[in-house]
N, C-alpha and C positions, 0 to 999 in steps of 0.2 A: 311722210306719205304712207308709211307702214301703219301708223295708228288709224288713218282714215280707212285703209283696207280692212283692218280688224273691226272697226266700228260697223262698216257696211256688211261685212261677213257675219257679225253678230246679229244684225237685223235680219239677214237672210236666214240664219239659224232659227231665230224666233218665229219668222213667217213659216218656215218648214215645220216647226213644232206645232204651231197653230193649225196648219193644214193637216197634219197627221192626226191631231185630236179631232178635227172635223171629219176626217176619213173614218175614224172609228165609229162616229155617230151615223154618218150618211151611207157609208160603203159605196161611195161614188168613185170609180177608178180614176176619173180625171183629177179629182182632188189629190189622190195619191200621187199621180204623176207630177202635178204642180209642186207638191211638197218635196218629192224626191229630187226634182230639178233644182229647187232652191237650196236644199241641203247639199247636193253634189257641188253646186257652184260655190257655196260657202266653204266647203271642205277643201276644194281645189284652190281657192283663193288663199286660204290660210296656209296650206302646204307650200304653194309656190310663192307666196307673198307678192302677188302681182294683181293688177286690177282687171285684166281681161276676162278671167273666169266669171266675175260678177256681172260684167256687161253681157257676156255670152249667155249666162243663166237667165238674166232679165229678158233678153231677146227670145230665148227659147220658151220662157213662161208665157210671153205675149203671143208667140206663135201657137202654143197649145190653147190659149184662150181664143184666138181667132179660129182655130179648128173646132171650137165648141166643146172643149173638155172641161170647162168650169161649170159648176152646177147652176141651175136657174135660180134666180132670186124669187122667193115667194113673197107676194105682197098681200098680207092679211089686212084688208081694210074692213070698214063696216059693211055688213051685208044687209040688204033690204029685202 
């Protein structure tokens, strides 16, 4: 069970790193909060070696998204 926790925590760390790189480009504070939440959940799961921080982090990220803190997607289509 521990290896599964470490695998999911590693994926959360990669998502947090990607969101922090995105934050450097966009300066959108919602992206920063999403990355911070993923990173904190992964760190807590690794330290405690338990599954519930990953679930709590995932739920918190979706709550932040429902509150509108994720950036809008830009659709650059053909212009006429």
